[in-house]
N, CA and C atoms as a LAMMPS dump frame, in Angstrom:
ITEM: TIMESTEP
0
ITEM: NUMBER OF ATOMS
606
ITEM: BOX BOUNDS ff ff ff
-5.0000000000000000e+02 5.0000000000000000e+02
-5.0000000000000000e+02 5.0000000000000000e+02
-5.0000000000000000e+02 5.0000000000000000e+02
ITEM: ATOMS id mol type element x y z
1 1 1 N -130.888 -235.769 -296.881
2 1 2 C -131.215 -237.004 -296.69
3 1 3 C -132.748 -237.22 -296.509
4 2 1 N -133.194 -238.331 -297.187
5 2 2 C -134.726 -238.541 -297.145
6 2 3 C -135.141 -238.936 -295.794
7 3 1 N -136.343 -238.417 -295.394
8 3 2 C -136.913 -238.783 -294.057
9 3 3 C -137.513 -240.061 -294.186
10 4 1 N -137.321 -240.946 -293.342
11 4 2 C -138.037 -242.217 -293.406
12 4 3 C -139.305 -242.24 -292.562
13 5 1 N -140.421 -242.828 -293.317
14 5 2 C -141.681 -242.756 -292.668
15 5 3 C -142.038 -244.189 -292.117
16 6 1 N -142.352 -244.385 -290.97
17 6 2 C -142.669 -245.696 -290.383
18 6 3 C -143.698 -246.375 -291.246
19 7 1 N -143.641 -247.637 -291.454
20 7 2 C -144.675 -248.333 -292.073
21 7 3 C -145.82 -248.676 -291.19
22 8 1 N -147.025 -248.535 -291.544
23 8 2 C -148.213 -248.761 -290.738
24 8 3 C -148.218 -250.235 -290.152
25 9 1 N -148.663 -250.484 -288.973
26 9 2 C -148.883 -251.828 -288.44
27 9 3 C -149.877 -252.562 -289.09
28 10 1 N -149.743 -253.915 -289.164
29 10 2 C -150.671 -254.769 -289.809
30 10 3 C -150.944 -255.872 -288.835
31 11 1 N -152.153 -256.466 -288.973
32 11 2 C -152.386 -257.651 -288.168
33 11 3 C -152.003 -258.898 -288.817
34 12 1 N -151.701 -259.996 -287.945
35 12 2 C -151.241 -261.266 -288.455
36 12 3 C -152.477 -261.866 -289.104
37 13 1 N -152.116 -262.569 -290.172
38 13 2 C -153.075 -263.201 -290.977
39 13 3 C -153.014 -262.852 -292.391
40 14 1 N -154.198 -262.665 -293.132
41 14 2 C -155.558 -262.523 -292.513
42 14 3 C -156.228 -263.902 -292.241
43 15 1 N -156.09 -264.952 -292.973
44 15 2 C -156.777 -266.261 -292.748
45 15 3 C -155.826 -267.423 -293.017
46 16 1 N -156.327 -268.532 -292.315
47 16 2 C -155.465 -269.785 -292.518
48 16 3 C -156.493 -270.915 -292.931
49 17 1 N -156.325 -271.412 -294.152
50 17 2 C -157.244 -272.437 -294.5
51 17 3 C -157.108 -273.776 -293.933
52 18 1 N -158.066 -274.691 -293.92
53 18 2 C -157.877 -275.978 -293.319
54 18 3 C -156.808 -276.833 -293.814
55 19 1 N -156.456 -276.686 -295.092
56 19 2 C -155.331 -277.6 -295.686
57 19 3 C -154.022 -277.021 -295.219
58 20 1 N -153.904 -276.09 -294.433
59 20 2 C -152.687 -275.609 -293.848
60 20 3 C -152.213 -276.573 -292.852
61 21 1 N -153.009 -277.497 -292.391
62 21 2 C -152.762 -278.564 -291.349
63 21 3 C -152.804 -279.976 -291.93
64 22 1 N -151.912 -280.859 -291.419
65 22 2 C -151.893 -282.222 -291.81
66 22 3 C -152.517 -283.034 -290.691
67 23 1 N -152.967 -284.269 -290.949
68 23 2 C -153.449 -285.141 -290.025
69 23 3 C -152.357 -285.461 -289.086
70 24 1 N -152.627 -285.326 -287.76
71 24 2 C -151.604 -285.705 -286.787
72 24 3 C -150.676 -284.598 -286.478
73 25 1 N -150.841 -283.329 -287.115
74 25 2 C -149.985 -282.268 -286.748
75 25 3 C -149.957 -281.942 -285.156
76 26 1 N -151.03 -282.203 -284.555
77 26 2 C -151.167 -281.844 -283.207
78 26 3 C -150.635 -282.911 -282.177
79 27 1 N -150.197 -284.091 -282.804
80 27 2 C -149.689 -285.264 -281.938
81 27 3 C -148.137 -285.218 -282.127
82 28 1 N -147.375 -284.786 -280.968
83 28 2 C -145.968 -284.742 -281.087
84 28 3 C -145.257 -286.211 -280.788
85 29 1 N -146.191 -287.175 -280.371
86 29 2 C -145.579 -288.377 -279.825
87 29 3 C -145.057 -289.337 -280.915
88 30 1 N -145.093 -288.96 -282.205
89 30 2 C -144.573 -289.777 -283.225
90 30 3 C -144.224 -288.792 -284.389
91 31 1 N -143.4 -289.373 -285.344
92 31 2 C -143.023 -288.505 -286.454
93 31 3 C -143.608 -289.078 -287.718
94 32 1 N -143.295 -290.289 -288.098
95 32 2 C -143.891 -290.791 -289.322
96 32 3 C -144.68 -292.155 -289.051
97 33 1 N -144.32 -292.887 -288.185
98 33 2 C -144.976 -294.144 -287.845
99 33 3 C -145.658 -294.032 -286.493
100 34 1 N -147.007 -294.144 -286.487
101 34 2 C -147.693 -294.098 -285.183
102 34 3 C -147.267 -295.249 -284.213
103 35 1 N -146.684 -296.343 -284.815
104 35 2 C -146.388 -297.495 -283.915
105 35 3 C -145.065 -297.212 -283.222
106 36 1 N -144.259 -296.153 -283.66
107 36 2 C -142.994 -295.882 -283.076
108 36 3 C -143.167 -294.538 -282.316
109 37 1 N -143.587 -294.763 -280.939
110 37 2 C -143.981 -293.692 -280.087
111 37 3 C -142.753 -293.117 -279.33
112 38 1 N -142.817 -291.814 -278.924
113 38 2 C -141.804 -291.156 -278.251
114 38 3 C -141.829 -291.821 -276.815
115 39 1 N -140.538 -291.791 -276.166
116 39 2 C -140.445 -292.258 -274.754
117 39 3 C -141.083 -291.144 -273.909
118 40 1 N -141.605 -291.57 -272.695
119 40 2 C -142.141 -290.707 -271.725
120 40 3 C -143.64 -290.865 -271.487
121 41 1 N -144.166 -290.204 -270.502
122 41 2 C -145.504 -290.104 -270.064
123 41 3 C -146.382 -289.285 -271.048
124 42 1 N -147.278 -290.067 -271.781
125 42 2 C -148.105 -289.404 -272.799
126 42 3 C -149.198 -288.61 -272.19
127 43 1 N -149.368 -287.427 -272.63
128 43 2 C -150.391 -286.461 -272.082
129 43 3 C -151.297 -285.873 -273.231
130 44 1 N -152.508 -285.489 -272.771
131 44 2 C -153.371 -284.711 -273.747
132 44 3 C -153.725 -283.447 -273.121
133 45 1 N -153.343 -282.351 -273.767
134 45 2 C -153.698 -280.982 -273.437
135 45 3 C -154.749 -280.335 -274.222
136 46 1 N -155.772 -279.765 -273.681
137 46 2 C -156.906 -279.256 -274.27
138 46 3 C -157.409 -277.985 -273.53
139 47 1 N -158.175 -277.202 -274.296
140 47 2 C -158.871 -276.003 -273.67
141 47 3 C -159.445 -275.175 -274.738
142 48 1 N -159.781 -273.864 -274.419
143 48 2 C -160.311 -272.981 -275.315
144 48 3 C -159.496 -271.697 -275.412
145 49 1 N -159.456 -270.969 -276.48
146 49 2 C -158.862 -269.727 -276.604
147 49 3 C -160.024 -268.656 -276.604
148 50 1 N -159.877 -267.66 -275.803
149 50 2 C -160.98 -266.654 -275.578
150 50 3 C -160.397 -265.216 -275.88
151 51 1 N -161.339 -264.362 -276.346
152 51 2 C -161.113 -262.937 -276.29
153 51 3 C -161.597 -262.405 -274.915
154 52 1 N -161.718 -261.128 -274.763
155 52 2 C -162.241 -260.561 -273.607
156 52 3 C -163.701 -261.112 -273.426
157 53 1 N -164.165 -261.096 -272.102
158 53 2 C -165.488 -261.515 -271.669
159 53 3 C -165.895 -263.012 -272.173
160 54 1 N -164.716 -263.772 -272.339
161 54 2 C -164.938 -265.213 -272.647
162 54 3 C -165.635 -265.426 -274.056
163 55 1 N -165.262 -264.525 -274.951
164 55 2 C -165.73 -264.728 -276.356
165 55 3 C -164.873 -265.69 -277.029
166 56 1 N -165.399 -266.891 -277.553
167 56 2 C -164.43 -267.786 -278.243
168 56 3 C -163.695 -267.157 -279.342
169 57 1 N -162.454 -267.554 -279.47
170 57 2 C -161.608 -267.056 -280.643
171 57 3 C -161.44 -268.242 -281.692
172 58 1 N -161.897 -268.097 -282.808
173 58 2 C -161.855 -269.307 -283.806
174 58 3 C -160.659 -268.921 -284.755
175 59 1 N -160.131 -269.874 -285.413
176 59 2 C -159.142 -269.846 -286.405
177 59 3 C -157.829 -269.31 -286.045
178 60 1 N -157.436 -269.539 -284.766
179 60 2 C -156.268 -269.111 -284.127
180 60 3 C -155.212 -270.287 -284.391
181 61 1 N -154.043 -269.863 -284.94
182 61 2 C -152.93 -270.981 -285.202
183 61 3 C -152.176 -271.056 -283.883
184 62 1 N -152.151 -272.392 -283.297
185 62 2 C -151.318 -272.628 -282.121
186 62 3 C -150.215 -273.533 -282.571
187 63 1 N -149.006 -273.122 -282.151
188 63 2 C -147.812 -273.908 -282.37
189 63 3 C -147.262 -274.218 -280.972
190 64 1 N -146.906 -275.531 -280.745
191 64 2 C -146.331 -275.869 -279.466
192 64 3 C -144.962 -276.615 -279.702
193 65 1 N -144.014 -276.264 -278.891
194 65 2 C -142.634 -276.969 -278.942
195 65 3 C -142.115 -277.107 -277.553
196 66 1 N -141.334 -278.136 -277.468
197 66 2 C -140.784 -278.524 -276
198 66 3 C -139.731 -279.464 -276.211
199 67 1 N -139.046 -279.788 -274.951
200 67 2 C -137.973 -280.743 -274.903
201 67 3 C -138.57 -282.067 -274.86
202 68 1 N -137.725 -283.185 -275.051
203 68 2 C -138.313 -284.584 -274.918
204 68 3 C -138.294 -284.927 -273.477
205 69 1 N -138.602 -286.216 -273.133
206 69 2 C -138.819 -286.632 -271.849
207 69 3 C -137.41 -286.618 -271.117
208 70 1 N -136.198 -286.571 -271.761
209 70 2 C -135.036 -286.341 -271.151
210 70 3 C -134.504 -284.922 -270.974
211 71 1 N -135.38 -283.977 -271.435
212 71 2 C -134.936 -282.613 -271.437
213 71 3 C -134.05 -282.287 -272.504
214 72 1 N -134.062 -282.992 -273.664
215 72 2 C -133.273 -282.651 -274.88
216 72 3 C -134.081 -282.221 -276.01
217 73 1 N -133.443 -281.437 -276.757
218 73 2 C -134.015 -280.835 -278.048
219 73 3 C -133.283 -281.491 -279.341
220 74 1 N -133.908 -281.911 -280.259
221 74 2 C -133.298 -282.306 -281.643
222 74 3 C -132.855 -281.148 -282.359
223 75 1 N -131.925 -280.335 -281.904
224 75 2 C -131.558 -279.081 -282.503
225 75 3 C -130.106 -278.888 -282.291
226 76 1 N -129.392 -278.41 -283.285
227 76 2 C -127.9 -278.23 -283.222
228 76 3 C -127.523 -277.229 -282.075
229 77 1 N -128.299 -276.386 -281.503
230 77 2 C -127.897 -275.652 -280.478
231 77 3 C -127.944 -276.336 -279.064
232 78 1 N -128.56 -277.48 -279.003
233 78 2 C -128.632 -278.32 -277.873
234 78 3 C -127.288 -279.293 -277.799
235 79 1 N -126.398 -279.088 -276.833
236 79 2 C -125.286 -279.901 -276.785
237 79 3 C -125.565 -281.33 -276.604
238 80 1 N -126.797 -281.735 -276.277
239 80 2 C -127.181 -283.215 -276.108
240 80 3 C -128.039 -283.599 -277.261
241 81 1 N -127.983 -282.927 -278.349
242 81 2 C -128.955 -283.194 -279.426
243 81 3 C -128.861 -284.669 -279.975
244 82 1 N -127.632 -285.242 -279.895
245 82 2 C -127.47 -286.556 -280.375
246 82 3 C -128.113 -287.599 -279.585
247 83 1 N -128.576 -287.182 -278.409
248 83 2 C -129.176 -288.151 -277.48
249 83 3 C -130.717 -288.041 -277.514
250 84 1 N -131.154 -286.975 -278.299
251 84 2 C -132.569 -286.665 -278.27
252 84 3 C -133.405 -287.947 -278.793
253 85 1 N -134.548 -288.039 -278.355
254 85 2 C -135.511 -289.107 -278.779
255 85 3 C -135.768 -289.059 -280.195
256 86 1 N -135.393 -290.047 -281.043
257 86 2 C -135.567 -289.982 -282.479
258 86 3 C -137.049 -290.052 -282.924
259 87 1 N -137.932 -290.537 -281.928
260 87 2 C -139.338 -290.666 -282.281
261 87 3 C -140.138 -289.535 -281.758
262 88 1 N -139.588 -288.568 -281.124
263 88 2 C -140.409 -287.401 -280.633
264 88 3 C -140.22 -286.123 -281.56
265 89 1 N -141.413 -285.705 -282.001
266 89 2 C -141.391 -284.57 -283.036
267 89 3 C -140.914 -283.293 -282.472
268 90 1 N -141.406 -283.027 -281.161
269 90 2 C -140.75 -281.807 -280.597
270 90 3 C -141.576 -280.477 -280.84
271 91 1 N -142.357 -280.581 -282.006
272 91 2 C -143.111 -279.417 -282.331
273 91 3 C -144.539 -279.875 -283.002
274 92 1 N -145.565 -279.145 -282.817
275 92 2 C -146.832 -279.421 -283.357
276 92 3 C -147.604 -278.178 -283.624
277 93 1 N -148.714 -278.375 -284.401
278 93 2 C -149.469 -277.166 -284.848
279 93 3 C -150.969 -277.629 -284.715
280 94 1 N -151.846 -276.69 -284.283
281 94 2 C -153.288 -276.931 -284.302
282 94 3 C -153.918 -275.606 -284.528
283 95 1 N -155.272 -275.754 -284.917
284 95 2 C -155.976 -274.371 -285.07
285 95 3 C -157.257 -274.499 -284.242
286 96 1 N -157.883 -273.509 -283.716
287 96 2 C -158.923 -273.391 -282.89
288 96 3 C -160.263 -273.541 -283.737
289 97 1 N -161.175 -274.393 -283.17
290 97 2 C -162.534 -274.548 -283.885
291 97 3 C -163.346 -273.302 -283.637
292 98 1 N -164.469 -273.342 -284.201
293 98 2 C -165.393 -272.148 -284.051
294 98 3 C -165.678 -271.774 -282.541
295 99 1 N -165.735 -272.816 -281.657
296 99 2 C -165.937 -272.585 -280.306
297 99 3 C -164.564 -272.347 -279.459
298 100 1 N -163.532 -272.087 -280.249
299 100 2 C -162.294 -271.808 -279.611
300 100 3 C -161.519 -272.996 -279.085
301 101 1 N -161.978 -274.201 -279.266
302 101 2 C -161.343 -275.44 -278.772
303 101 3 C -159.915 -275.809 -279.417
304 102 1 N -158.915 -276.186 -278.645
305 102 2 C -157.821 -276.66 -279.211
306 102 3 C -157.334 -277.93 -278.385
307 103 1 N -156.509 -278.758 -278.941
308 103 2 C -155.923 -279.839 -278.125
309 103 3 C -154.608 -280.34 -278.838
310 104 1 N -153.785 -280.771 -277.892
311 104 2 C -152.44 -281.415 -278.376
312 104 3 C -152.219 -282.74 -277.661
313 105 1 N -151.447 -283.615 -278.241
314 105 2 C -150.994 -284.895 -277.659
315 105 3 C -149.545 -284.771 -277.665
316 106 1 N -148.93 -285.042 -276.465
317 106 2 C -147.56 -284.992 -276.362
318 106 3 C -147.004 -285.759 -275.135
319 107 1 N -145.867 -285.464 -274.744
320 107 2 C -145.37 -286.138 -273.485
321 107 3 C -144.91 -285.094 -272.455
322 108 1 N -144.665 -285.525 -271.296
323 108 2 C -144.17 -284.588 -270.15
324 108 3 C -142.681 -284.415 -270.433
325 109 1 N -142.371 -283.159 -270.76
326 109 2 C -140.977 -282.885 -270.925
327 109 3 C -140.051 -282.942 -269.774
328 110 1 N -138.791 -283.17 -269.977
329 110 2 C -137.798 -283.32 -268.798
330 110 3 C -137.286 -281.863 -268.577
331 111 1 N -136.638 -281.607 -267.41
332 111 2 C -136.006 -280.396 -267.085
333 111 3 C -134.636 -280.412 -267.677
334 112 1 N -134.018 -279.25 -267.788
335 112 2 C -132.766 -279.195 -268.453
336 112 3 C -131.95 -277.932 -268.024
337 113 1 N -130.747 -277.895 -268.087
338 113 2 C -129.889 -276.756 -267.838
339 113 3 C -129.791 -275.894 -269.031
340 114 1 N -130.316 -274.6 -268.747
341 114 2 C -130.258 -273.564 -269.859
342 114 3 C -128.859 -273.226 -270.103
343 115 1 N -128.328 -273.543 -271.364
344 115 2 C -126.893 -273.063 -271.684
345 115 3 C -126.679 -271.54 -271.608
346 116 1 N -127.671 -270.828 -271.945
347 116 2 C -127.556 -269.311 -271.982
348 116 3 C -127.522 -268.713 -270.575
349 117 1 N -128.363 -269.216 -269.633
350 117 2 C -128.412 -268.64 -268.347
351 117 3 C -127.602 -269.326 -267.258
352 118 1 N -127.421 -270.668 -267.587
353 118 2 C -126.828 -271.473 -266.548
354 118 3 C -127.818 -271.983 -265.442
355 119 1 N -129.028 -271.688 -265.726
356 119 2 C -130.111 -271.996 -264.698
357 119 3 C -130.883 -273.187 -265.189
358 120 1 N -131.469 -273.944 -264.194
359 120 2 C -132.321 -275.098 -264.58
360 120 3 C -133.607 -274.577 -265.017
361 121 1 N -134.174 -275.145 -266.133
362 121 2 C -135.524 -274.888 -266.493
363 121 3 C -136.415 -276.094 -266.047
364 122 1 N -137.548 -275.703 -265.364
365 122 2 C -138.416 -276.718 -264.94
366 122 3 C -139.134 -277.317 -266.166
367 123 1 N -139.72 -278.431 -266.063
368 123 2 C -140.427 -278.99 -267.317
369 123 3 C -141.493 -277.901 -267.718
370 124 1 N -141.485 -277.77 -268.959
371 124 2 C -142.499 -276.713 -269.436
372 124 3 C -142.692 -276.871 -270.998
373 125 1 N -143.711 -276.304 -271.353
374 125 2 C -144.073 -276.385 -272.869
375 125 3 C -144.183 -274.945 -273.37
376 126 1 N -143.701 -274.695 -274.618
377 126 2 C -143.804 -273.449 -275.126
378 126 3 C -145.012 -273.303 -276.132
379 127 1 N -145.689 -272.202 -276.252
380 127 2 C -146.828 -272.192 -277.018
381 127 3 C -146.919 -270.767 -277.668
382 128 1 N -147.163 -270.732 -278.966
383 128 2 C -147.252 -269.414 -279.609
384 128 3 C -148.748 -269.437 -280.407
385 129 1 N -149.269 -268.231 -280.542
386 129 2 C -150.576 -268.153 -281.094
387 129 3 C -150.439 -266.988 -282.185
388 130 1 N -151.126 -267.324 -283.275
389 130 2 C -151.194 -266.309 -284.441
390 130 3 C -152.683 -266.311 -284.919
391 131 1 N -153.136 -265.238 -285.326
392 131 2 C -154.468 -265.124 -285.833
393 131 3 C -154.908 -263.766 -286.459
394 132 1 N -155.944 -263.734 -287.333
395 132 2 C -156.409 -262.627 -287.77
396 132 3 C -156.856 -261.589 -286.7
397 133 1 N -156.425 -260.428 -286.796
398 133 2 C -156.685 -259.401 -285.872
399 133 3 C -155.577 -259.144 -284.901
400 134 1 N -154.685 -260.123 -284.636
401 134 2 C -153.637 -259.987 -283.67
402 134 3 C -152.508 -259.16 -284.317
403 135 1 N -152.04 -258.368 -283.515
404 135 2 C -150.862 -257.455 -284.056
405 135 3 C -149.503 -258.113 -284.162
406 136 1 N -149.357 -259.185 -283.484
407 136 2 C -148.022 -259.845 -283.366
408 136 3 C -148.325 -261.291 -282.94
409 137 1 N -147.374 -262.136 -283.119
410 137 2 C -147.409 -263.479 -282.631
411 137 3 C -147.328 -263.442 -281.073
412 138 1 N -148.152 -264.098 -280.375
413 138 2 C -148.168 -264.167 -278.931
414 138 3 C -147.588 -265.503 -278.445
415 139 1 N -146.559 -265.339 -277.504
416 139 2 C -145.949 -266.435 -277.043
417 139 3 C -145.863 -266.61 -275.419
418 140 1 N -146.128 -267.759 -274.921
419 140 2 C -146.264 -268.02 -273.446
420 140 3 C -145.644 -269.358 -273.2
421 141 1 N -145.526 -269.715 -271.992
422 141 2 C -144.886 -270.977 -271.508
423 141 3 C -145.898 -271.627 -270.427
424 142 1 N -146.174 -272.872 -270.667
425 142 2 C -147.081 -273.554 -269.812
426 142 3 C -146.236 -274.521 -268.846
427 143 1 N -146.61 -274.526 -267.613
428 143 2 C -145.862 -275.35 -266.588
429 143 3 C -146.822 -276.408 -265.942
430 144 1 N -146.244 -277.348 -265.299
431 144 2 C -146.999 -278.451 -264.723
432 144 3 C -147.03 -278.113 -263.21
433 145 1 N -148.285 -278.397 -262.559
434 145 2 C -148.394 -278.148 -261.115
435 145 3 C -147.613 -279.009 -260.252
436 146 1 N -147.295 -278.522 -259.156
437 146 2 C -146.55 -279.418 -258.073
438 146 3 C -145.091 -279.761 -258.573
439 147 1 N -144.476 -278.969 -259.424
440 147 2 C -143.178 -279.387 -259.855
441 147 3 C -142.286 -278.448 -258.885
442 148 1 N -141.206 -279.136 -258.276
443 148 2 C -140.405 -278.459 -257.365
444 148 3 C -139.56 -277.352 -257.971
445 149 1 N -139.299 -277.609 -259.274
446 149 2 C -138.365 -276.664 -260.016
447 149 3 C -139.024 -275.445 -260.543
448 150 1 N -140.432 -275.237 -260.362
449 150 2 C -141.169 -274.179 -260.843
450 150 3 C -140.675 -272.79 -260.316
451 151 1 N -140.569 -272.795 -258.983
452 151 2 C -140.303 -271.479 -258.352
453 151 3 C -138.867 -270.941 -258.796
454 152 1 N -137.952 -271.85 -259.137
455 152 2 C -136.661 -271.373 -259.423
456 152 3 C -136.511 -271.14 -260.938
457 153 1 N -137.463 -271.589 -261.734
458 153 2 C -137.483 -271.365 -263.195
459 153 3 C -137.534 -269.968 -263.552
460 154 1 N -136.529 -269.396 -264.33
461 154 2 C -136.458 -267.921 -264.589
462 154 3 C -137.688 -267.331 -265.244
463 155 1 N -138.378 -268.108 -266.086
464 155 2 C -139.519 -267.59 -266.86
465 155 3 C -140.73 -267.634 -265.806
466 156 1 N -140.97 -268.657 -265.132
467 156 2 C -142.054 -268.712 -264.211
468 156 3 C -141.946 -267.645 -263.071
469 157 1 N -140.635 -267.461 -262.601
470 157 2 C -140.429 -266.473 -261.526
471 157 3 C -140.582 -265.012 -262.009
472 158 1 N -140.435 -264.743 -263.35
473 158 2 C -140.482 -263.431 -263.922
474 158 3 C -141.934 -262.977 -263.891
475 159 1 N -142.912 -263.839 -263.635
476 159 2 C -144.322 -263.461 -263.48
477 159 3 C -144.52 -263.115 -261.979
478 160 1 N -144.548 -261.865 -261.666
479 160 2 C -144.554 -261.461 -260.254
480 160 3 C -145.862 -261.758 -259.52
481 161 1 N -146.921 -261.603 -260.282
482 161 2 C -148.275 -261.714 -259.774
483 161 3 C -148.668 -263.208 -259.434
484 162 1 N -148.883 -263.717 -258.242
485 162 2 C -149.228 -265.147 -258.09
486 162 3 C -150.498 -265.576 -258.894
487 163 1 N -151.44 -264.709 -258.994
488 163 2 C -152.616 -265.036 -259.822
489 163 3 C -152.35 -265.147 -261.242
490 164 1 N -151.52 -264.369 -261.832
491 164 2 C -151.1 -264.577 -263.146
492 164 3 C -150.183 -265.747 -263.404
493 165 1 N -149.346 -266.027 -262.412
494 165 2 C -148.514 -267.286 -262.549
495 165 3 C -149.498 -268.503 -262.603
496 166 1 N -150.56 -268.513 -261.927
497 166 2 C -151.422 -269.619 -261.795
498 166 3 C -152.015 -269.875 -263.066
499 167 1 N -152.16 -268.821 -264.013
500 167 2 C -152.757 -269.087 -265.295
501 167 3 C -151.759 -269.694 -266.266
502 168 1 N -150.577 -269.982 -265.872
503 168 2 C -149.689 -270.717 -266.644
504 168 3 C -149.599 -272.21 -266.281
505 169 1 N -150.243 -272.641 -265.297
506 169 2 C -150.2 -273.969 -264.77
507 169 3 C -151.201 -274.912 -265.462
508 170 1 N -150.808 -275.956 -266.077
509 170 2 C -151.76 -276.892 -266.678
510 170 3 C -152.549 -277.579 -265.496
511 171 1 N -153.847 -277.887 -265.592
512 171 2 C -154.606 -278.32 -264.569
513 171 3 C -154.979 -279.809 -264.941
514 172 1 N -154.646 -280.699 -264.099
515 172 2 C -155.183 -282.112 -264.388
516 172 3 C -156.641 -282.23 -264.636
517 173 1 N -157.092 -282.93 -265.611
518 173 2 C -158.526 -283.017 -266.044
519 173 3 C -158.865 -284.32 -266.649
520 174 1 N -160.058 -284.66 -266.682
521 174 2 C -160.55 -285.734 -267.543
522 174 3 C -161.143 -285.127 -268.771
523 175 1 N -160.569 -285.496 -269.919
524 175 2 C -160.889 -284.84 -271.095
525 175 3 C -161.55 -285.769 -272.122
526 176 1 N -162.688 -285.412 -272.622
527 176 2 C -163.402 -286.177 -273.577
528 176 3 C -162.639 -286.253 -274.809
529 177 1 N -162.404 -287.427 -275.345
530 177 2 C -161.698 -287.712 -276.635
531 177 3 C -160.222 -287.864 -276.424
532 178 1 N -159.864 -287.878 -275.187
533 178 2 C -158.36 -288.181 -274.895
534 178 3 C -157.936 -289.53 -275.26
535 179 1 N -156.719 -289.655 -275.765
536 179 2 C -156.107 -291.061 -275.838
537 179 3 C -156.221 -291.89 -274.562
538 180 1 N -156.595 -293.071 -274.694
539 180 2 C -156.74 -293.972 -273.512
540 180 3 C -155.47 -294.017 -272.659
541 181 1 N -154.446 -293.857 -273.168
542 181 2 C -153.108 -293.924 -272.329
543 181 3 C -152.52 -292.591 -272.006
544 182 1 N -153.372 -291.57 -272.218
545 182 2 C -152.809 -290.247 -271.992
546 182 3 C -153.427 -289.567 -270.803
547 183 1 N -152.595 -288.939 -269.844
548 183 2 C -153.2 -288.092 -268.758
549 183 3 C -153.59 -286.838 -269.33
550 184 1 N -154.743 -286.269 -268.729
551 184 2 C -155.356 -285.136 -269.365
552 184 3 C -155.016 -283.93 -268.539
553 185 1 N -154.866 -282.764 -269.211
554 185 2 C -154.593 -281.558 -268.736
555 185 3 C -155.36 -280.49 -269.34
556 186 1 N -155.89 -279.501 -268.701
557 186 2 C -156.674 -278.416 -269.249
558 186 3 C -156.249 -277.101 -268.981
559 187 1 N -156.149 -276.283 -270.048
560 187 2 C -155.813 -274.816 -269.797
561 187 3 C -156.442 -273.975 -270.886
562 188 1 N -157.21 -272.955 -270.423
563 188 2 C -157.85 -272.074 -271.374
564 188 3 C -156.8 -270.819 -271.534
565 189 1 N -156.777 -270.327 -272.646
566 189 2 C -155.943 -269.094 -273.026
567 189 3 C -156.799 -267.977 -273.219
568 190 1 N -156.546 -266.839 -272.512
569 190 2 C -157.382 -265.625 -272.545
570 190 3 C -156.381 -264.484 -273.185
571 191 1 N -156.919 -264.075 -274.289
572 191 2 C -156.038 -263.103 -275.077
573 191 3 C -155.967 -261.641 -274.463
574 192 1 N -157.018 -261.278 -273.768
575 192 2 C -157.134 -260.005 -273.262
576 192 3 C -158.178 -259.855 -272.265
577 193 1 N -158.126 -258.731 -271.446
578 193 2 C -159.258 -258.652 -270.404
579 193 3 C -158.958 -259.45 -269.089
580 194 1 N -160.143 -259.679 -268.352
581 194 2 C -159.931 -260.231 -267.097
582 194 3 C -159.406 -261.688 -267.292
583 195 1 N -158.494 -262.049 -266.342
584 195 2 C -157.86 -263.356 -266.462
585 195 3 C -156.978 -263.547 -267.699
586 196 1 N -156.433 -262.463 -268.166
587 196 2 C -155.568 -262.636 -269.306
588 196 3 C -154.253 -263.533 -269.046
589 197 1 N -153.942 -264.275 -270.094
590 197 2 C -152.899 -265.224 -269.989
591 197 3 C -151.653 -264.345 -270.109
592 198 1 N -150.555 -264.581 -269.289
593 198 2 C -149.312 -263.837 -269.346
594 198 3 C -148.582 -264.171 -270.66
595 199 1 N -148.172 -263.209 -271.401
596 199 2 C -147.409 -263.469 -272.594
597 199 3 C -146.032 -262.698 -272.591
598 200 1 N -145.137 -263.156 -273.386
599 200 2 C -143.807 -262.465 -273.491
600 200 3 C -143.971 -261.104 -274.144
601 201 1 N -143.256 -260.167 -273.609
602 201 2 C -143.331 -258.794 -274.254
603 201 3 C -142.012 -258.56 -275.161
604 202 1 N -142.285 -258.118 -276.353
605 202 2 C -141.097 -258.064 -277.269
606 202 3 C -140.222 -256.868 -276.878
């Protein structure tokens, strides 16, 4: 029987051109017509992606997905999919600039009962990152401060270190360039080193 040799690891990438993105890909609050906006409180999330020692990480692909304001997903696995907001995209994509900056426009998601665990999920936003030099896609979850359901959320509670959990909390902020009707939140993502953002482990 032939001996199987493991394939060498490869990094994600190598490069993502600007035309990989469409205008408005970072705005989840509408699908085709900007005049038909999703229900819920509109928010603007922004920050920077850093390597160790706060070195800006450019050309990182960031993908964001979440429930609508009622805690529903427009997906067949959600038993309430037919009730999902028809004007909410639910998914968006952005890339980091040379200085590591990223931003998204979305709405505050609703809490929902996880059908797999039977536990309530606090309002949260899922985020993944891909880029040249990364060995795998990185995935994390962002939470809102002062939410009563955070402590019982199974993902939030899985991060045992309080300092690390704090790095998953969006911080209210006044953001330059934010839509006039959107509340601002800031969160920097650190890929490694001091103040590293908690990521899921495969």
